[in-house]
C-alpha positions as CSV (number, residue, x, y, z in Angstrom):
1,X,-144.5,-134.0,-65.6
2,X,-145.9,-137.3,-63.8
3,X,-143.6,-140.3,-63.9
4,X,-146.0,-142.2,-65.4
5,X,-145.8,-140.0,-68.7
6,X,-142.0,-140.2,-68.6
7,X,-142.0,-144.1,-68.3
8,X,-144.2,-143.9,-71.1
9,X,-142.6,-141.8,-73.5
10,X,-139.2,-143.4,-72.9
11,X,-140.5,-146.8,-73.4
12,X,-141.3,-146.0,-77.2
13,X,-138.2,-145.4,-78.4
14,X,-136.8,-148.8,-76.5
15,X,-139.8,-150.7,-78.1
16,X,-138.6,-149.2,-81.3
17,X,-135.1,-150.7,-80.9
18,X,-136.3,-153.9,-79.6
19,X,-138.5,-154.5,-82.4
20,X,-136.0,-153.5,-85.1
21,X,-133.6,-156.4,-83.9
22,X,-136.2,-158.6,-83.4
23,X,-137.7,-158.1,-87.0
24,X,-133.7,-157.7,-88.4
25,X,-133.2,-161.1,-86.4
26,X,-136.3,-162.9,-88.0
27,X,-135.5,-162.1,-91.3
28,X,-131.8,-163.2,-91.7
29,X,-132.8,-166.4,-92.7
30,X,-134.5,-165.3,-96.0
31,X,-132.8,-165.0,-99.3
32,X,-130.9,-161.5,-100.0
33,X,-133.7,-159.9,-101.5
34,X,-136.4,-160.7,-99.5
35,X,-134.3,-159.7,-96.5
36,X,-133.3,-156.2,-98.0
37,X,-137.2,-155.7,-99.1
38,X,-139.0,-156.4,-96.1
39,X,-136.3,-154.9,-93.5
40,X,-136.9,-151.4,-96.0
41,X,-140.7,-151.8,-96.1
42,X,-140.7,-152.4,-92.3
43,X,-138.6,-149.0,-91.8
44,X,-140.6,-147.4,-94.2
45,X,-143.8,-148.0,-92.6
46,X,-142.2,-146.9,-89.1
47,X,-141.1,-143.6,-90.3
48,X,-144.2,-143.2,-91.8
49,X,-145.8,-144.0,-88.6
50,X,-143.7,-141.2,-86.9
51,X,-143.9,-138.5,-89.2
52,X,-147.8,-138.9,-89.4
53,X,-147.9,-138.6,-85.5
54,X,-145.4,-135.9,-84.9
55,X,-147.5,-133.8,-88.1
56,X,-151.1,-135.2,-87.4
57,X,-152.4,-131.9,-86.7
58,X,-150.9,-129.5,-89.7
59,X,-151.7,-132.5,-92.1
60,X,-155.1,-131.8,-94.1
61,X,-156.9,-134.8,-94.1
62,X,-160.2,-132.9,-95.6
63,X,-158.2,-133.8,-98.8
64,X,-158.0,-137.4,-98.5
65,X,-160.9,-140.2,-97.8
66,X,-162.2,-140.5,-94.1
67,X,-161.6,-144.1,-94.8
68,X,-157.8,-143.2,-95.2
69,X,-157.2,-141.5,-92.0
70,X,-159.3,-143.9,-89.8
71,X,-157.1,-146.8,-91.3
72,X,-153.9,-144.8,-90.5
73,X,-155.3,-143.8,-86.7
74,X,-156.0,-147.7,-86.3
75,X,-152.7,-149.3,-87.9
76,X,-150.6,-146.5,-85.6
77,X,-152.3,-147.5,-83.0
78,X,-152.2,-151.1,-83.5
79,X,-148.5,-150.5,-84.6
80,X,-147.3,-148.7,-81.8
81,X,-149.4,-151.4,-78.9
82,X,-147.6,-154.4,-80.9
83,X,-144.0,-152.9,-80.2
84,X,-144.6,-152.3,-76.6
85,X,-145.7,-155.6,-76.6
86,X,-142.7,-156.9,-78.1
87,X,-140.8,-154.6,-75.7
88,X,-142.4,-156.5,-72.8
89,X,-141.7,-160.1,-74.0
90,X,-138.1,-159.4,-75.3
91,X,-137.2,-157.6,-71.8
92,X,-138.7,-160.8,-70.1
93,X,-136.5,-163.1,-72.3
94,X,-133.5,-160.6,-71.4
95,X,-134.3,-161.0,-67.5
96,X,-134.5,-164.4,-68.0
97,X,-131.2,-164.8,-69.6
98,X,-129.3,-162.3,-67.1
99,X,-130.8,-164.8,-64.0
100,X,-129.3,-167.5,-65.8
101,X,-126.0,-165.9,-66.2
102,X,-126.0,-165.0,-63.1
103,X,-127.2,-168.1,-61.6
104,X,-124.1,-169.8,-63.3
105,X,-121.6,-167.2,-62.0
106,X,-122.7,-167.5,-58.3
107,X,-123.9,-171.0,-58.0
108,X,-120.7,-173.3,-58.3
109,X,-120.4,-175.5,-61.5
110,X,-121.1,-179.2,-60.5
111,X,-119.8,-182.1,-63.0
112,X,-123.2,-182.8,-63.8
113,X,-122.9,-182.6,-68.0
114,X,-124.9,-180.4,-69.7
115,X,-127.6,-181.8,-72.1
116,X,-127.9,-180.3,-75.3
117,X,-131.2,-179.9,-76.9
118,X,-131.2,-181.1,-80.7
119,X,-133.4,-179.3,-83.5
120,X,-135.9,-182.2,-83.9
121,X,-136.9,-181.9,-80.0
122,X,-138.2,-178.5,-80.2
123,X,-137.0,-174.6,-79.9
124,X,-135.3,-172.7,-77.5
125,X,-136.9,-170.9,-75.0
126,X,-135.5,-167.3,-76.7
127,X,-137.0,-168.6,-80.1
128,X,-140.3,-169.3,-78.9
129,X,-140.5,-165.7,-77.2
130,X,-139.2,-163.9,-80.1
131,X,-141.7,-165.6,-82.2
132,X,-144.6,-164.9,-79.5
133,X,-143.5,-161.5,-79.4
134,X,-144.1,-161.0,-83.0
135,X,-147.0,-163.0,-83.5
136,X,-148.7,-160.6,-80.6
137,X,-147.5,-157.6,-82.6
138,X,-149.1,-159.0,-85.8
139,X,-152.4,-159.6,-83.7
140,X,-152.2,-156.0,-82.4
141,X,-152.2,-154.3,-85.5
142,X,-155.0,-156.7,-87.2
143,X,-157.0,-156.3,-84.0
144,X,-156.9,-152.5,-84.0
145,X,-158.0,-152.4,-87.8
146,X,-160.9,-155.2,-87.0
147,X,-161.9,-152.7,-84.0
148,X,-162.9,-150.5,-86.8
149,X,-165.8,-152.2,-87.9
150,X,-167.0,-151.9,-84.3
151,X,-167.5,-148.5,-83.7
152,X,-171.4,-148.2,-84.6
153,X,-172.1,-151.9,-82.5
154,X,-174.3,-150.6,-79.8
155,X,-175.0,-153.3,-76.9
156,X,-177.6,-152.7,-74.6
157,X,-176.6,-153.3,-71.0
158,X,-179.4,-153.8,-68.7
159,X,-179.5,-153.7,-64.8
160,X,-181.5,-153.6,-61.8
161,X,-181.0,-151.6,-58.8
162,X,-183.2,-152.1,-55.7
163,X,-183.8,-149.2,-53.0
164,X,-185.5,-149.6,-50.1
165,X,-186.3,-145.5,-49.8
166,X,-187.5,-145.2,-53.3
167,X,-190.5,-144.2,-53.1
168,X,-193.3,-146.6,-54.1
169,X,-194.4,-144.7,-57.3
170,X,-191.1,-144.7,-59.0
171,X,-190.5,-148.3,-58.2
172,X,-190.1,-149.8,-61.7
173,X,-189.1,-146.5,-63.4
174,X,-186.7,-147.3,-66.3
175,X,-183.8,-145.3,-66.9
176,X,-182.1,-145.0,-70.0
177,X,-178.5,-143.5,-70.3
178,X,-176.2,-142.2,-73.1
179,X,-172.9,-140.8,-72.6
180,X,-170.0,-139.5,-74.4
181,X,-171.7,-139.1,-77.9
182,X,-168.7,-137.4,-79.5
183,X,-170.9,-136.7,-82.7
184,X,-167.8,-135.0,-84.6
185,X,-166.7,-138.8,-84.9
186,X,-169.5,-139.7,-86.8
187,X,-169.2,-141.1,-90.2
188,X,-172.6,-143.0,-90.9
189,X,-175.9,-141.1,-90.3
190,X,-177.7,-144.7,-90.6
191,X,-175.7,-146.5,-88.0
192,X,-176.2,-143.6,-85.5
193,X,-179.9,-143.7,-86.7
194,X,-179.9,-147.5,-85.8
195,X,-178.5,-147.0,-82.3
196,X,-181.4,-144.3,-81.8
197,X,-183.5,-146.7,-83.0
198,X,-182.5,-149.5,-80.2
199,X,-182.8,-146.7,-77.2
200,X,-186.2,-146.0,-78.3
201,X,-187.2,-149.3,-78.5
202,X,-186.4,-149.5,-74.9
203,X,-189.7,-147.2,-74.3
204,X,-187.8,-145.6,-70.9
205,X,-189.9,-143.5,-68.7
206,X,-186.8,-141.1,-68.4
207,X,-183.5,-140.6,-70.7
208,X,-180.2,-139.3,-69.0
209,X,-177.6,-137.8,-70.9
210,X,-174.4,-137.6,-69.1
211,X,-171.9,-135.4,-71.3
212,X,-169.7,-134.7,-74.5
213,X,-172.2,-134.0,-77.0
214,X,-169.0,-133.3,-79.4
215,X,-165.9,-133.1,-80.0
216,X,-164.8,-129.9,-79.6
217,X,-167.2,-127.4,-81.5
218,X,-170.9,-126.8,-81.4
219,X,-171.2,-127.4,-85.0
220,X,-170.7,-130.9,-84.8
221,X,-174.0,-132.0,-83.6
222,X,-175.8,-130.0,-86.4
223,X,-176.1,-133.0,-88.9
224,X,-177.6,-135.2,-86.1
225,X,-179.6,-132.8,-84.7
226,X,-183.1,-134.6,-86.1
227,X,-181.4,-137.7,-85.0
228,X,-181.1,-137.0,-81.4
229,X,-184.1,-135.0,-81.2
230,X,-186.1,-138.1,-81.6
231,X,-185.0,-139.0,-77.8
232,X,-188.0,-138.6,-76.1
233,X,-189.9,-139.9,-72.7
234,X,-192.6,-139.3,-70.6
235,X,-190.8,-137.6,-67.9
236,X,-187.7,-136.1,-70.3
237,X,-184.8,-135.8,-71.2
238,X,-182.0,-134.5,-68.9
239,X,-178.0,-133.5,-69.8
240,X,-175.1,-132.4,-68.6
241,X,-171.9,-131.2,-70.2
242,X,-169.0,-133.4,-70.0
243,X,-165.0,-131.9,-70.6
244,X,-164.7,-132.0,-74.4
245,X,-168.0,-129.5,-74.8
246,X,-166.3,-126.6,-73.5
247,X,-164.5,-126.4,-76.4
248,X,-161.1,-126.2,-74.8
249,X,-158.9,-128.6,-76.9
250,X,-158.6,-126.3,-79.9
251,X,-157.7,-122.8,-80.6
252,X,-160.5,-120.1,-80.7
253,X,-159.6,-116.7,-82.4
254,X,-160.9,-114.8,-79.3
255,X,-162.2,-115.7,-75.9
256,X,-165.8,-114.4,-77.6
257,X,-165.7,-117.0,-79.8
258,X,-165.0,-119.7,-77.5
259,X,-168.0,-118.3,-75.4
260,X,-170.4,-118.2,-78.4
261,X,-169.4,-121.9,-79.2
262,X,-170.5,-123.0,-75.9
263,X,-173.9,-120.7,-76.0
264,X,-174.6,-122.6,-79.3
265,X,-174.0,-126.1,-78.0
266,X,-176.1,-125.0,-75.0
267,X,-178.6,-124.0,-77.6
268,X,-178.6,-127.2,-79.7
269,X,-179.7,-129.2,-76.4
270,X,-182.5,-127.0,-76.2
271,X,-183.3,-127.7,-80.3
272,X,-183.4,-131.5,-79.3
273,X,-185.8,-131.1,-76.7
274,X,-183.1,-132.1,-74.0
275,X,-183.5,-130.0,-70.3
276,X,-179.3,-129.3,-69.8
277,X,-178.7,-129.2,-66.4
278,X,-176.2,-126.4,-65.1
279,X,-175.4,-127.0,-61.8
280,X,-178.8,-127.4,-60.6
281,X,-181.9,-129.9,-59.4
282,X,-185.3,-130.5,-60.4
283,X,-187.8,-132.4,-58.4
284,X,-189.8,-135.3,-60.4
285,X,-193.2,-136.0,-58.8
286,X,-195.7,-138.9,-59.5
287,X,-198.8,-138.0,-56.9
288,X,-197.3,-137.4,-53.3
289,X,-194.2,-139.1,-54.1
290,X,-190.9,-137.0,-55.2
291,X,-187.4,-137.8,-56.2
292,X,-184.9,-135.5,-57.2
293,X,-182.2,-135.7,-60.4
294,X,-179.4,-133.1,-60.2
295,X,-177.0,-132.1,-62.8
296,X,-173.8,-130.3,-62.6
297,X,-171.1,-129.1,-65.2
298,X,-167.9,-131.3,-65.5
299,X,-166.2,-131.9,-62.4
300,X,-162.8,-134.2,-62.2
301,X,-160.4,-135.2,-59.5
302,X,-157.8,-135.4,-62.5
303,X,-155.5,-132.3,-62.6
304,X,-155.9,-131.9,-66.6
305,X,-159.9,-131.8,-66.6
306,X,-161.7,-128.9,-65.5
307,X,-164.2,-128.5,-62.6
308,X,-166.6,-126.4,-63.7
309,X,-169.2,-128.4,-61.5
310,X,-170.8,-126.9,-58.0
311,X,-172.4,-129.3,-56.2
312,X,-173.2,-126.4,-53.5
313,X,-174.9,-124.3,-56.1
314,X,-176.7,-127.6,-57.4
315,X,-177.8,-128.7,-54.0
316,X,-179.4,-124.8,-53.3
317,X,-182.9,-125.4,-51.8
318,X,-182.8,-129.2,-52.1
319,X,-181.8,-130.0,-48.7
320,X,-185.0,-128.3,-47.0
321,X,-187.0,-130.4,-49.4
322,X,-186.8,-133.7,-47.6
323,X,-186.4,-135.5,-51.0
324,X,-186.2,-139.3,-50.2
325,X,-184.3,-140.2,-53.3
326,X,-181.9,-138.8,-55.6
327,X,-180.0,-139.2,-58.5
328,X,-177.0,-137.2,-60.1
329,X,-175.7,-137.1,-63.6
330,X,-172.1,-136.2,-63.2
331,X,-169.9,-136.9,-66.4
332,X,-166.4,-137.6,-64.9
333,X,-166.6,-140.8,-62.6
334,X,-163.6,-139.8,-60.1
335,X,-166.2,-137.3,-59.1
336,X,-167.9,-140.2,-57.2
337,X,-165.1,-141.1,-55.1
338,X,-163.7,-137.4,-54.9
339,X,-166.6,-135.7,-53.6
340,X,-169.9,-137.7,-53.7
341,X,-169.2,-140.3,-51.0
342,X,-167.4,-138.3,-49.0
343,X,-169.7,-134.8,-48.7
344,X,-173.1,-136.2,-50.1
345,X,-174.0,-139.6,-49.0
346,X,-177.6,-139.0,-49.6
347,X,-177.2,-139.6,-53.5
348,X,-178.5,-142.8,-54.1
349,X,-177.2,-143.3,-57.5
350,X,-174.6,-141.5,-59.8
351,X,-174.6,-141.6,-63.6
352,X,-171.1,-141.0,-65.6
353,X,-169.6,-142.0,-68.6
354,X,-166.6,-140.3,-69.9
355,X,-164.0,-142.8,-70.1
356,X,-165.1,-145.2,-73.0
357,X,-163.6,-147.9,-71.2
358,X,-160.6,-146.4,-73.3
359,X,-162.6,-148.0,-76.3
360,X,-159.9,-151.3,-75.8
361,X,-160.1,-154.1,-73.5
362,X,-161.5,-157.4,-72.4
363,X,-165.3,-158.0,-71.2
364,X,-166.2,-161.5,-70.9
365,X,-168.6,-163.0,-68.0
366,X,-167.2,-162.2,-64.5
367,X,-164.2,-160.1,-66.1
368,X,-163.2,-157.3,-67.3
369,X,-159.9,-155.1,-68.4
370,X,-159.1,-151.9,-69.8
371,X,-155.9,-149.7,-69.8
372,X,-158.7,-147.3,-68.5
373,X,-158.1,-148.9,-65.1
374,X,-154.7,-147.6,-64.6
375,X,-156.1,-144.1,-65.1
376,X,-159.5,-144.7,-63.5
377,X,-160.5,-146.7,-60.4
378,X,-164.3,-146.6,-61.6
379,X,-164.0,-147.3,-65.2
380,X,-167.2,-149.1,-66.5
381,X,-170.2,-150.8,-65.4
382,X,-171.8,-150.7,-61.7
383,X,-170.0,-150.0,-58.3
384,X,-170.9,-149.9,-55.1
385,X,-169.7,-148.1,-52.1
386,X,-172.1,-148.6,-49.0
387,X,-175.1,-148.1,-50.1
388,X,-174.6,-145.4,-52.9
389,X,-174.3,-146.6,-56.6
390,X,-172.1,-145.4,-59.8
391,X,-172.9,-146.5,-63.0
392,X,-170.1,-145.7,-65.3
393,X,-171.1,-145.7,-68.9
394,X,-169.0,-146.9,-72.2
395,X,-170.0,-144.4,-74.1
396,X,-172.0,-144.2,-77.2
397,X,-169.7,-142.7,-79.7
398,X,-165.5,-143.0,-79.9
399,X,-162.8,-140.6,-80.2
400,X,-159.3,-140.9,-81.3
401,X,-159.2,-144.4,-82.1
402,X,-162.1,-144.8,-84.6
403,X,-163.3,-148.2,-83.4
404,X,-164.0,-150.5,-80.5
405,X,-161.9,-153.3,-79.8
406,X,-163.5,-155.5,-77.0
407,X,-165.5,-152.2,-75.2
408,X,-168.4,-152.0,-77.3
409,X,-170.5,-148.6,-77.5
410,X,-173.3,-149.0,-75.1
411,X,-177.3,-148.0,-74.4
412,X,-177.7,-148.5,-70.4
413,X,-181.3,-149.1,-69.1
414,X,-181.1,-149.2,-65.5
415,X,-184.5,-150.6,-63.7
416,X,-185.2,-148.8,-60.4
417,X,-186.9,-151.1,-57.7
């Protein structure tokens, strides 16, 4: 088991201990009935959170309104993140105290009188840090609950990329990219339709979808076939598979049923009028000018994700065609550093998704941050290595956490110049 996962696992019980101590000490000044009542409520909520986590897959959520499940997930994530923030601040305070204690032991004391601060002059550092920890913990819960309102707040990201060797006939071509639809998470047909309307208003020349149409099963896209089949473009709609499309994360009665699910998913792409690319390429022509679009199955440099992609197969016959410009559709952005820039320097633009920006982070002008960057060096937006570009779409849908906090769902529009 990787060290970072062991450390993360150990952090949770330690965070619980620190949080319990902090809450108990904070409530100490309250009258006895209030103190007992609020402490009991805190313990019950904590137990309910952990029981829900441990038995999440065994609970029949269909017996409850979908909003109950969503609120539970958002609250639980916010609650745990809040406790980790409390842990961080309290550890900082403990480290400060230890350092202060060591200083008094190592450095000889002087005759300089100690100046004490009266209560009217402010609060101690420790009390300030404790209050800050509680505030951040509360903001975490509130923030993740608020993030549920953003899950359909689609944003269009526009970029223009200039390539010296792009054939003249393709200059000005408008590419629209969608990724990570995760149709199994949708609960608002009208909101999804609004997102597709936004995409169609861009009037793209070509549309690319870079994987994860469903969470696990092909049947999840069925209620939305009529919505996504509206995506059309003069040069076509092309798609690839993502790691969730293979049905690897659920149990199947037999290998045959799993294979059938994959075939049903492939058929869904066809029903929507999308050309699903399975380790292959196509040539787009305008007059005498040509460009290539390469689409591969999921290929990840991360050990937990499959490597179904086969670039050699996708390239078969392409090298001899002397195509000056190439676009690669590859779901996982780790593929770019691991294989594309090392073995395929003639690929000009790679389009990926997969990370969702972890659906949580900060994005302001000239600054972006997300826990996703601790796993993926290239996790959202545009990246350039030499003369090769990678664009990582933040995802159209959502998975796990039923919301978006800071990292909103994305429709990408790229103009080739």
